[in-house]
Each structure stands twice: as C-alpha cells, then as structure tokens.
C-alpha positions in Angstrom: -60.5 -76.6 -161.4 -60.9 -73.0 -162.7 -63.4 -72.8 -165.5 -64.9 -70.0 -167.7 -68.5 -68.9 -167.5 -70.4 -69.8 -170.6 -72.0 -67.0 -172.6 -75.7 -67.3 -173.7 -74.5 -68.3 -177.2 -72.3 -71.0 -175.8 -75.1 -72.3 -173.5 -77.3 -72.5 -176.6 -74.7 -74.7 -178.3 -74.7 -77.0 -175.2 -78.5 -77.2 -175.3 -78.4 -78.1 -179.0 -75.8 -80.9 -178.4 -77.9 -82.2 -175.4 -81.1 -82.2 -177.5 -79.4 -84.1 -180.3 -77.8 -86.5 -177.9 -81.2 -87.4 -176.6 -82.3 -88.1 -180.2 -79.3 -90.4 -180.7 -80.1 -92.3 -177.5 -83.9 -92.6 -178.3 -83.2 -93.9 -181.8 -80.8 -96.6 -180.4 -77.9 -95.0 -182.3 -75.7 -94.6 -179.2 -75.7 -97.7 -177.1 -73.7 -97.4 -173.9 -71.1 -94.7 -174.6 -71.3 -94.8 -178.4 -71.6 -91.6 -180.4 -69.7 -88.4 -180.2 -70.3 -84.8 -181.2 -68.0 -81.7 -181.8 -68.7 -78.1 -182.8 -66.3 -75.4 -183.8 -67.3 -72.5 -181.6 -64.4 -70.2 -182.4 -66.7 -67.5 -183.8 -68.8 -67.6 -180.6 -66.0 -67.1 -178.1 -66.1 -63.8 -176.2 -63.0 -61.9 -175.2 -61.5 -63.8 -172.3 -60.2 -62.1 -169.1 -58.0 -65.1 -168.5 -55.7 -66.4 -171.2 -56.2 -70.1 -172.3 -52.7 -71.2 -171.2 -53.7 -70.5 -167.6 -56.2 -73.4 -167.9 -55.3 -77.2 -167.6 -53.3 -78.3 -170.6 -53.3 -81.8 -172.2 -50.6 -82.8 -174.7 -51.8 -84.3 -178.0 -49.9 -85.3 -181.1 -50.8 -84.7 -184.8 -53.3 -81.8 -184.3 -53.6 -80.0 -187.6 -51.5 -76.9 -187.4 -54.3 -74.8 -188.9 -56.5 -75.3 -185.9 -54.1 -73.7 -183.4 -55.9 -71.0 -181.5 -59.4 -72.4 -182.2 -62.1 -73.4 -179.8 -64.3 -76.6 -179.8 -67.1 -78.0 -177.8 -66.7 -81.8 -177.8 -68.2 -84.8 -176.0 -65.9 -86.6 -173.5 -64.6 -90.1 -173.9 -66.9 -92.5 -172.1 -69.8 -90.1 -172.0 -73.3 -91.4 -172.5 -75.7 -89.6 -174.7 -78.6 -90.4 -172.3 -76.8 -88.5 -169.5 -75.6 -85.5 -171.4 -78.7 -83.3 -171.0 -78.8 -83.9 -167.2 -75.1 -83.5 -166.7 -73.6 -81.4 -169.5 -70.5 -80.4 -167.5 -69.7 -84.0 -166.9 -70.0 -85.1 -170.5 -68.8 -82.1 -172.5 -65.5 -80.1 -172.8 -64.8 -76.7 -174.2 -61.2 -76.9 -175.4 -58.8 -74.4 -176.8 -56.2 -75.7 -179.2 -52.8 -74.5 -178.0 -51.0 -71.9 -180.2 -48.1 -74.4 -180.3 -50.4 -76.9 -181.9 -49.2 -79.8 -179.6 -52.0 -79.9 -177.2 -55.2 -78.3 -175.9 -56.4 -76.4 -172.8 -59.7 -77.4 -171.0 -61.7 -74.2 -170.4 -65.0 -75.7 -169.2 -66.5 -79.0 -168.5 -65.0 -82.4 -167.8 -65.9 -82.2 -164.1 -65.0 -85.9 -163.8 -61.4 -86.4 -163.0 -59.1 -87.0 -166.0 -61.9 -86.2 -168.5 -60.7 -86.2 -172.1 -62.3 -85.6 -175.5 -63.9 -88.5 -177.4 -61.6 -91.2 -178.6 -62.5 -90.1 -182.1 -61.2 -86.6 -181.4 -58.4 -86.9 -184.0 -61.0 -87.7 -186.7 -63.1 -84.7 -185.6 -60.1 -82.3 -185.6 -59.0 -83.4 -189.1 -62.5 -83.0 -190.5 -62.7 -79.5 -188.8 -59.4 -78.6 -190.4 -60.8 -79.5 -193.8 -64.0 -77.5 -193.3 -61.9 -74.5 -192.2 -59.6 -74.8 -195.2 -62.6 -75.0 -197.6 -64.3 -72.1 -195.7 -67.4 -74.4 -195.5 -70.4 -73.3 -193.5 -70.5 -76.6 -191.5 -69.3 -76.3 -187.9 -70.8 -79.5 -186.4 -69.7 -83.1 -186.6 -71.7 -86.1 -185.4 -70.6 -89.7 -185.3 -73.2 -92.3 -184.3 -74.0 -96.0 -184.7 -77.3 -96.4 -186.5 -77.9 -100.2 -186.7 -79.6 -100.1 -190.1 -76.8 -98.2 -191.8 -74.2 -100.4 -190.1 -76.0 -103.5 -191.4 -75.8 -102.1 -195.0 -72.0 -101.8 -194.7 -72.0 -105.7 -194.6 -73.4 -105.8 -198.1 -71.2 -107.0 -200.9 -71.9 -103.8 -202.8 -70.5 -101.7 -200.1 -67.7 -99.5 -201.5 -69.0 -99.7 -205.0 -71.0 -97.3 -207.2 -73.9 -99.8 -207.1 -74.2 -99.0 -203.4 -74.8 -95.3 -204.3 -77.5 -96.3 -206.8 -79.2 -98.4 -204.2 -79.4 -95.4 -201.8 -80.7 -93.1 -204.4 -83.3 -95.6 -205.5 -84.6 -96.7 -202.1 -85.8 -93.4 -200.7 -86.5 -90.1 -202.5 -85.2 -88.2 -199.5 -81.7 -89.1 -200.6 -82.0 -86.3 -203.1 -80.3 -84.3 -200.4 -77.2 -86.4 -201.1 -76.6 -85.5 -204.8 -72.9 -86.6 -204.5 -73.8 -89.8 -202.7 -72.1 -91.0 -199.5 -68.5 -91.7 -198.6 -67.7 -95.3 -197.8 -64.6 -95.9 -195.6 -63.3 -99.4 -195.4 -62.8 -100.9 -191.9 -60.2 -99.3 -189.8 -59.7 -99.3 -186.0 -61.7 -96.7 -184.3 -59.8 -93.6 -183.1 -56.9 -94.4 -185.4 -54.9 -92.0 -187.6 -55.7 -94.3 -190.6 -59.5 -94.0 -190.1 -59.1 -90.2 -189.6 -57.2 -89.8 -192.9 -59.5 -91.9 -195.0 -62.5 -90.1 -193.6 -61.1 -86.6 -194.3 -60.3 -87.6 -197.9 -64.0 -88.7 -198.3 -65.3 -85.5 -196.8 -63.5 -83.7 -199.6 -66.4 -84.9 -201.7 -69.2 -86.0 -199.4 -71.1 -84.6 -196.4 -71.8 -88.1 -194.9 -69.3 -90.9 -194.5 -70.1 -94.5 -193.5 -67.5 -96.4 -191.5 -67.6 -100.1 -192.4 -69.1 -102.2 -189.5 -68.9 -99.2 -187.3 -71.2 -96.2 -188.0 -71.9 -93.0 -189.8 -70.3 -89.5 -189.6 -71.8 -86.3 -190.9 -71.1 -82.6 -191.0 -73.7 -79.8 -190.7 -74.1 -76.1 -190.0 -75.2 -77.1 -186.5 -75.8 -80.4 -184.6 -79.5 -80.6 -185.8 -78.4 -80.3 -189.4 -75.8 -83.0 -189.0 -78.4 -85.2 -187.3 -80.9 -84.8 -190.1 -78.4 -86.2 -192.6 -78.0 -89.4 -190.6 -81.7 -89.6 -190.1 -82.5 -89.4 -193.8 -79.8 -92.0 -194.7 -81.0 -94.4 -192.0 -84.6 -94.1 -193.2 -83.4 -95.3 -196.6 -81.5 -98.2 -195.0 -84.6 -99.1 -193.0 -86.8 -99.2 -196.1 -84.4 -101.5 -197.7 -84.3 -103.9 -194.7 -88.1 -103.8 -194.3 -88.4 -104.9 -197.9 -85.9 -107.7 -197.4 -87.5 -108.9 -194.1 -90.9 -109.0 -195.9 -89.4 -111.4 -198.4 -89.1 -109.3 -201.5 -86.4 -107.3 -203.2 -86.6 -103.5 -203.2 -87.3 -102.2 -206.7 -85.1 -99.6 -208.4 -86.8 -96.5 -209.6 -87.8 -96.5 -213.2 -85.4 -94.7 -215.6 -87.6 -91.6 -215.8 -87.9 -91.5 -212.0 -84.2 -91.7 -211.6 -83.7 -88.9 -214.1 -86.2 -86.8 -212.2 -84.4 -87.5 -209.0 -81.0 -86.7 -210.5 -82.4 -83.4 -211.7 -83.6 -82.7 -208.1 -80.2 -83.7 -206.8 -78.4 -81.2 -209.0 -80.5 -78.3 -207.8 -79.4 -76.4 -204.7 -80.8 -78.0 -201.6 -81.3 -76.3 -198.2 
C-alpha cells in the first residue's frame, strides 16, 4: 500500500500519542484494546505531491460536512495501547476526510490488513467538528476507561448537580474544571446517540463521563487531554479511598468552597 512519508512535526505527534498510550496502559485505563485517541493535524500537513484521492478510500456515513478536506491521526480499532509505541504504523492511521464528505482516505499507517479507525471514530469526528466550529485551541481527544471514574458513574448522584459538588469538594485540583464535568447517560459504544449526547455536553464542558463506560476529554495536545483525566481520576480515587477506609468524605467548609469557586473563575492554564 502506498503511504506518505511523515514530516518531523507529524512524527512528533505520533511520539506524543505513543507516550500517552503508555501512560493509559500503565494506569490500567486501557485494558486489552480499550482507549482511543485522535488529533486534528490539518495545520501540520505539508504540501502533498500525491493527492489524497490516490490513496485507499473507505466509505463512511454521517461524517460532519465541515470536516471535509481535513486530516486526522487516529488509533485503529482493536489497537492496544501497550503496543502502540513499539508498532505505531500498526496501531495508528493518518486519514484525510474526502472532499465529498462520505468517506476518508488512508494516507499512512494501518499496516494490518483491513485496518480502520477506532470504533468511537464517529464520536471523535463530531467532537472535532464542534471544536473547529468554535475555533477552539483543542486539537486532541482521548477516550479511556479509568476504573475509579467508571465506579463513580454507578452513584445515585450521577447526572445531578450534587455530583458536580462532590467532585469540587473532594480534591482541590478540580479547580481546573470550573464548569464541572459532562455526564452522559448510558448509550451503546460507537453509536450515533452516544456521539450526539457527547457533543452537546462538550458545548459546555472539556471532560465528559460516559456512564458505566469511561471518560472523554479534549486538550491542546494529547498530554493536555491526558492531564484532565488524570486530575479527575485522582479526585475519584480520594473519594473511594475514604469510603474503603470506612468514613464519608467531608465537603469543604463554605469559606473553602467560596475560595475554590473564586479560583475556578480565574483563567487557568
């Protein structure tokens, strides 16, 4: 299969994805083939001597029309985070969204026969469309399965404002989430319904929980998106440690909450 040669900038994106994939595996957030990553690399694509239509094309329905002509680096379906650093060309794809908007061309990666993007690709694309429409600085999306956060989605308070208060009160690092987190009700993975709910939540939030499934975040790069999951999961772990020790986590005092709210309203890096 004919493939392009990656520029130094694109190789750097591959290295970043590989590094974060290792973190996901080491933290037990990506059992077996769980977890997926995509990055909008349109701004990094050099002028191509060969036109994208000359590369293998895969038909796909419901691609947001606004993404036609854009480029993405995305993990493949069935890829394992623990293998990505060793075999990036087996576990990543560089795809070009066809100008017609009804499919994509594979420009690099997917050495395995019949390689396709992650099963959650439609969710990724719809989130990317939102980020482009908002002219947001975020280019990277990570979806992973942090056990502590998934455990919290089983709480009765999940989906309620009280759940937001719990997160803000459990760990001061959640000041980086002044708007709170999005909470998607259970939907089948890879479905249009899950994608649409997630996009609506990303209108307001930069981290969205999927009930009994995992967490999805957006960041300026993969490290930034990873940090958001890491901070949220730390808060979840503190809560569960308190519960396992036999006592209820305490809310912050009113003045502490006020102080935290003030910190949340300030611009954070």
